[in-house]
C-alpha positions in Angstrom: 65.1 143.0 78.3 61.8 142.7 76.6 61.5 140.8 73.9 62.3 143.0 70.7 65.2 145.0 72.4 68.2 142.7 71.7 70.3 141.6 75.1 73.2 144.3 77.0 76.7 142.2 76.6 77.8 140.1 78.9 78.0 141.8 82.5 81.2 143.2 83.5 82.7 145.8 85.9 85.2 148.8 84.9 84.0 149.0 80.9 85.5 152.2 79.6 82.4 153.6 77.4 83.1 156.8 75.4 79.8 159.0 73.6 79.4 160.7 70.3 76.3 162.5 72.0 73.7 160.3 70.9 75.1 156.5 71.3 77.4 154.9 74.5 80.1 152.7 72.9 81.9 149.9 75.6 84.3 147.6 74.9 86.4 145.5 77.6 85.6 145.3 81.4 86.4 142.9 84.1 83.8 139.5 83.7 83.4 136.6 85.9 86.6 134.6 87.0 88.9 137.9 86.8 88.6 137.4 82.8 87.8 139.8 80.1 84.5 139.6 77.6 87.4 140.9 75.0 83.6 142.2 73.4 81.9 145.5 73.2 78.8 147.0 72.0 77.3 149.8 70.9 73.9 151.1 73.3 71.5 153.8 71.2 69.2 155.1 73.7 66.3 156.2 71.0 66.0 153.2 70.2 66.7 151.1 73.6 68.9 148.7 72.0 72.4 147.2 71.8 74.1 146.2 68.7 77.3 144.5 69.2 80.7 145.6 68.0 82.3 143.0 65.6 85.4 141.3 67.4 87.4 140.5 63.6 90.6 142.8 63.9 89.7 143.6 67.9 92.2 144.1 70.5 93.1 140.9 72.8 90.4 140.3 75.7 91.2 142.6 78.3 90.5 145.2 81.4 92.0 148.2 83.1 92.0 149.7 79.6 91.2 153.1 78.3 88.9 153.5 75.4 88.9 157.1 74.0 86.0 158.4 71.1 87.5 160.7 68.7 84.7 162.0 67.3 84.6 158.9 64.2 86.3 156.1 65.9 86.5 154.2 69.8 90.3 153.6 70.7 91.1 151.3 73.1 94.6 150.8 74.5 96.2 149.0 77.1 95.0 147.4 79.9 95.3 144.1 81.7 94.3 139.9 80.7 94.4 138.7 84.0 98.0 137.6 83.7 100.3 140.9 81.9 99.8 144.5 81.5 99.7 145.8 78.1 100.4 148.3 76.0 99.0 147.8 72.6 95.3 148.4 71.0 93.0 149.2 67.8 90.8 151.7 66.2 87.2 150.5 65.9 85.6 152.7 62.9 81.6 151.8 63.1 80.9 153.2 59.9 82.8 150.2 58.6 82.9 147.8 61.3 86.3 147.3 61.6 89.4 147.5 63.5 92.5 149.1 62.7 95.6 148.0 65.2 97.7 150.8 66.6 101.4 150.6 66.3 103.7 149.5 68.9 106.7 151.3 68.2 106.8 154.2 70.8 103.9 153.6 72.3 103.9 154.3 76.3 105.0 151.1 78.5 102.0 148.5 79.4 99.9 149.6 82.3 96.4 149.0 83.3 94.2 152.2 84.6 95.8 154.4 82.0 94.2 158.1 81.6 93.2 159.0 78.7 92.0 162.5 76.7 91.4 163.4 73.1 92.8 167.1 71.9 90.5 166.6 68.6 93.6 165.0 66.6 95.9 162.9 69.7 95.0 160.3 72.2 97.0 161.5 75.5 97.6 158.3 77.5 99.2 158.8 81.3 100.0 157.4 84.2 98.7 154.0 85.6 99.8 150.8 87.0 102.4 149.1 85.0 105.8 147.5 86.8 104.6 149.7 89.5 102.9 153.5 89.6 103.5 155.3 86.8 103.9 159.2 85.9 104.4 159.3 82.1 102.8 158.6 79.0 102.4 158.7 75.6 100.3 161.2 72.7 98.8 158.6 69.8 97.8 160.7 66.5 95.6 159.3 64.3 96.5 161.2 61.4 100.0 160.0 61.8 99.7 156.8 63.1 102.2 157.2 65.6 103.1 157.7 69.0 105.2 160.6 70.7 106.0 160.5 73.9 105.3 162.6 76.7 108.2 164.0 79.2 108.1 163.4 82.5 109.7 166.7 83.9 107.5 168.2 86.0 104.6 165.3 86.1 102.0 165.1 88.6 103.6 162.1 91.4 103.2 158.3 90.0 99.5 157.0 90.0 96.9 155.5 88.8 92.8 155.5 89.0 93.4 158.9 88.6 91.0 161.3 86.8 92.2 163.4 83.3 90.0 165.8 81.8 91.1 168.0 78.3 90.4 171.6 78.6 90.6 172.0 75.1 94.2 173.2 75.3 95.8 171.4 78.4 95.3 167.7 79.9 94.3 167.9 83.6 95.3 165.5 86.3 94.0 165.0 89.7 93.7 162.4 92.1 94.7 158.7 91.9 96.2 156.6 94.4 99.9 155.1 94.5 99.6 153.3 97.8 97.9 156.8 99.5 94.4 158.3 98.0 96.1 161.8 96.8 94.6 165.3 96.4 97.4 166.5 93.9 97.6 167.1 89.8 99.1 168.9 86.9 98.3 170.2 83.8 99.8 168.9 80.5 100.2 171.0 77.4 100.6 169.2 74.5 
């Protein structure tokens, strides 16, 4: 980049990202030598500039994690640290440039590649890869700072690397892999 533009964060693949409508946020990702940079940044398109995100209180380094923008905060959850799958995370408040840890009580089992959607009040986590391919999850309520389990009765087959989208009423899950590429899915109504 030109000298007047701050450099982008360290190179990485699979960095989960979120956006506010006017900028993009990213945290974690897969770095060199099977490591995670364990850092994040905010990109401002109008200024063509990067701003580092505070690391104080941030989740431990990871990749294959989820990142969800709530409209006011970035939630980072789950992932893999090169040794084990994780089921912890934190909320990043850009106004205060600070992190708040998510509760572990009631959190879904550790996993990498989970899908997440934002409902307007909750982050829904589903699927991924933990002790195997998963077809369960949880809902994290920001207001209650608590987890609610997501039933897997009637859920699509176990999978990871799938797509999930919020319709305004339901989470739609489609595709992914569980040893074979899948062309199935399901709808979840919280």
